[in-house]
C-alpha positions as CSV (number, residue, x, y, z in Angstrom):
1,M,-0.1,0.1,0.1
2,S,1.3,3.5,-0.8
3,V,-0.1,6.9,0.2
4,I,-0.4,9.9,-2.0
5,F,-1.0,13.3,-0.4
6,L,-2.6,15.9,-2.9
7,V,-1.9,19.5,-1.8
8,R,-3.4,22.5,-3.4
9,H,-1.0,25.5,-3.9
10,G,-1.1,28.5,-1.5
11,Q,-3.1,31.5,-2.4
12,A,-2.3,33.1,-5.6
13,S,-2.3,36.7,-6.7
14,L,-6.1,37.0,-7.6
15,G,-6.6,40.3,-9.2
16,A,-3.1,40.9,-9.9
17,A,-1.7,41.4,-13.4
18,D,0.2,37.9,-12.9
19,Y,-2.3,35.6,-11.0
20,D,0.3,32.7,-11.2
21,Q,2.3,34.0,-8.3
22,L,1.8,33.2,-4.5
23,S,0.4,36.1,-2.5
24,P,2.3,36.8,1.0
25,K,-0.5,34.7,2.5
26,G,0.2,32.1,0.0
27,F,3.9,31.8,1.1
28,H,2.9,31.6,4.8
29,Q,0.3,28.8,4.1
30,S,2.8,26.9,2.1
31,A,5.2,26.9,5.1
32,L,2.3,25.7,7.3
33,V,1.3,22.9,5.1
34,G,4.9,21.6,4.9
35,A,5.1,21.7,8.7
36,A,1.8,19.9,8.9
37,L,3.0,17.1,6.6
38,R,6.3,16.7,8.7
39,E,4.2,16.4,11.8
40,R,2.1,13.7,10.3
41,G,5.4,11.8,9.8
42,A,4.8,12.0,6.0
43,T,8.3,11.4,4.9
44,P,7.7,11.5,1.0
45,T,9.7,9.0,-1.0
46,S,8.7,11.3,-4.2
47,V,7.4,14.7,-4.6
48,V,5.9,16.0,-7.8
49,S,4.1,19.1,-9.0
50,G,2.7,20.8,-11.9
51,D,4.8,23.4,-13.7
52,L,2.8,26.6,-12.9
53,R,4.6,29.1,-10.8
54,R,2.2,28.8,-7.8
55,H,2.8,25.2,-7.6
56,V,6.7,25.3,-7.8
57,Q,6.7,28.3,-5.1
58,T,4.5,26.1,-2.9
59,V,6.7,23.2,-3.0
60,S,9.8,25.4,-2.1
61,W,8.2,27.3,0.6
62,A,6.7,23.9,2.1
63,G,10.2,22.6,2.2
64,L,9.5,19.7,-0.1
65,A,13.0,19.0,-1.7
66,D,13.9,17.2,-4.9
67,A,10.5,17.7,-6.5
68,A,9.7,16.5,-10.1
69,V,7.8,18.7,-12.5
70,D,5.1,17.1,-14.4
71,P,2.7,19.4,-16.5
72,R,-0.1,16.6,-16.3
73,W,-0.6,18.2,-12.8
74,N,-1.4,21.4,-14.1
75,E,-4.9,23.2,-13.5
76,F,-7.2,23.4,-16.6
77,D,-6.8,26.4,-18.7
78,H,-9.7,28.9,-17.8
79,K,-9.0,31.2,-20.9
80,P,-10.7,29.1,-23.6
81,I,-13.6,28.3,-21.3
82,L,-14.0,32.1,-20.6
83,E,-13.8,32.9,-24.4
84,A,-16.3,30.3,-25.4
85,A,-18.7,32.0,-22.9
86,C,-18.1,35.7,-23.7
87,G,-15.5,36.3,-26.5
88,P,-11.9,36.8,-26.4
89,I,-11.8,40.0,-24.6
90,G,-14.1,38.9,-21.7
91,T,-12.8,38.6,-18.2
92,L,-14.1,36.5,-15.0
93,G,-15.5,39.9,-13.9
94,D,-17.8,40.2,-16.8
95,L,-19.2,36.8,-16.1
96,G,-19.5,37.1,-12.2
97,A,-19.6,34.0,-10.0
98,E,-22.8,32.3,-11.6
99,G,-21.8,33.2,-15.1
100,W,-18.4,31.5,-14.5
101,L,-20.1,28.4,-13.2
102,D,-22.3,28.3,-16.2
103,A,-19.4,28.6,-18.5
104,K,-17.7,25.7,-16.7
105,R,-20.9,23.7,-16.9
106,R,-20.8,24.4,-20.6
107,W,-17.3,23.0,-20.7
108,T,-18.0,20.0,-18.6
109,S,-21.3,19.0,-20.5
110,G,-19.2,17.7,-23.5
111,K,-21.6,19.2,-25.9
112,H,-19.3,21.9,-27.2
113,D,-16.0,20.0,-27.2
114,T,-14.9,21.4,-30.7
115,Q,-14.5,24.8,-29.2
116,Y,-12.0,23.7,-26.5
117,P,-8.4,22.8,-27.0
118,E,-8.7,20.5,-23.9
119,T,-11.9,19.0,-23.2
120,F,-13.3,18.1,-19.8
121,A,-12.9,14.4,-20.6
122,G,-9.4,15.1,-21.9
123,F,-8.6,17.0,-18.7
124,T,-9.9,14.1,-16.7
125,D,-7.9,11.6,-18.5
126,R,-4.6,13.3,-18.0
127,V,-5.0,14.0,-14.4
128,H,-6.0,10.3,-13.7
129,T,-3.1,9.1,-15.9
130,A,-0.7,11.3,-13.7
131,L,-2.3,9.8,-10.6
132,K,-1.9,6.3,-11.6
133,D,1.7,6.8,-12.6
134,T,2.6,8.6,-9.4
135,A,1.0,5.6,-7.4
136,H,3.1,3.2,-9.4
137,A,6.1,5.1,-9.0
138,A,5.7,5.5,-5.2
139,G,5.8,1.7,-5.0
140,R,4.7,-0.5,-2.2
141,G,4.9,1.3,1.2
142,G,5.8,4.7,-0.5
143,C,4.6,8.0,0.1
144,A,3.9,10.6,-2.7
145,V,3.3,14.3,-2.1
146,V,1.8,16.1,-5.1
147,V,1.3,19.8,-5.3
148,T,-1.4,20.9,-7.8
149,S,-4.6,22.9,-8.1
150,A,-8.3,22.5,-7.1
151,G,-9.7,21.5,-10.2
152,V,-7.3,18.6,-10.4
153,I,-7.8,17.5,-7.0
154,A,-11.7,17.9,-7.3
155,S,-11.3,15.7,-10.5
156,I,-9.7,12.8,-8.7
157,A,-12.1,13.1,-5.6
158,T,-15.0,13.1,-7.8
159,A,-13.9,9.8,-9.8
160,L,-12.9,7.9,-6.6
161,L,-16.4,8.8,-5.1
162,G,-18.1,7.7,-8.5
163,G,-19.5,11.2,-8.9
164,G,-20.0,13.4,-12.1
165,P,-19.6,16.9,-13.3
166,E,-21.9,18.5,-10.7
167,L,-19.9,17.0,-7.8
168,W,-16.8,18.2,-9.5
169,H,-18.0,21.7,-9.6
170,R,-18.9,21.7,-5.9
171,L,-15.6,20.3,-4.8
172,Q,-13.6,22.6,-6.9
173,T,-15.4,25.5,-5.3
174,V,-14.7,24.6,-1.7
175,A,-11.1,23.5,-2.0
176,V,-8.9,25.4,0.3
177,N,-5.5,26.9,-0.4
178,T,-3.1,24.2,0.8
179,G,-5.9,21.8,1.9
180,I,-4.6,18.2,1.9
181,T,-6.4,15.3,0.2
182,K,-5.3,11.8,1.0
183,V,-5.5,8.8,-1.4
184,I,-4.5,5.3,-0.7
185,A,-3.2,3.0,-3.4
186,G,-3.4,-0.7,-2.4
187,S,-4.7,-4.0,-3.7
188,R,-8.2,-2.6,-4.3
189,G,-6.9,0.1,-6.4
190,L,-7.1,3.7,-5.4
191,T,-9.2,4.9,-2.4
192,L,-10.0,8.4,-1.3
193,V,-9.4,8.7,2.4
194,S,-9.9,12.3,3.1
195,F,-10.6,15.6,1.2
196,N,-9.5,19.0,1.8
197,D,-8.0,18.8,5.3
198,H,-7.0,22.3,6.4
199,S,-6.5,21.7,10.1
200,H,-3.1,23.4,9.7
201,L,-5.0,26.6,9.1
202,E,-6.4,29.0,11.4
203,P,-9.8,30.6,10.3
204,N,-8.2,33.9,9.3
205,Q,-5.9,32.1,6.9
206,L,-8.6,30.2,5.0
207,T,-8.6,31.3,1.3
208,Y,-10.0,29.7,-1.9
209,G,-8.0,31.5,-4.7
């Protein structure tokens, strides 16, 4: 049996010119989640992250050494989803929260796949291939730590719970920055043990962006 800890990145710079950069709070959250993993006795035999800057910075500030970079752990690209909903010059602010949810539902429906460079099914497939490869590489008795994003973690949790797109939307929305999701790989395959544990964060440190 092996253990895989999926860690969402620290808070990014929402509203800034460059979102893909940890905020000051995001750096602090990353240090806290690294300490929390060490307190659990989680000594990783492998560490991997997506290649987005917020992933790599979280790995560094969490003190997770010798991390491999695998772009299959990257978040879905929101830009094509946004453009399909409101044109090439639209912004998330133009849509608002409900409009953005509708745009994502349009993507996840599979009815407009020709409009997206990566379909929802394609996103799901690459994420789960990455998970299976990570579990295989960890080996029996291994411990892998993966730093990734909310949509990726929600995709894995949804599949392991036997859910569909609506569950994915709900889980993605509530994923906390540096929340920890635990997956076990054993003789029965992959099992979700816990989702979005953020006990290492005080209430004033909770963020979702």
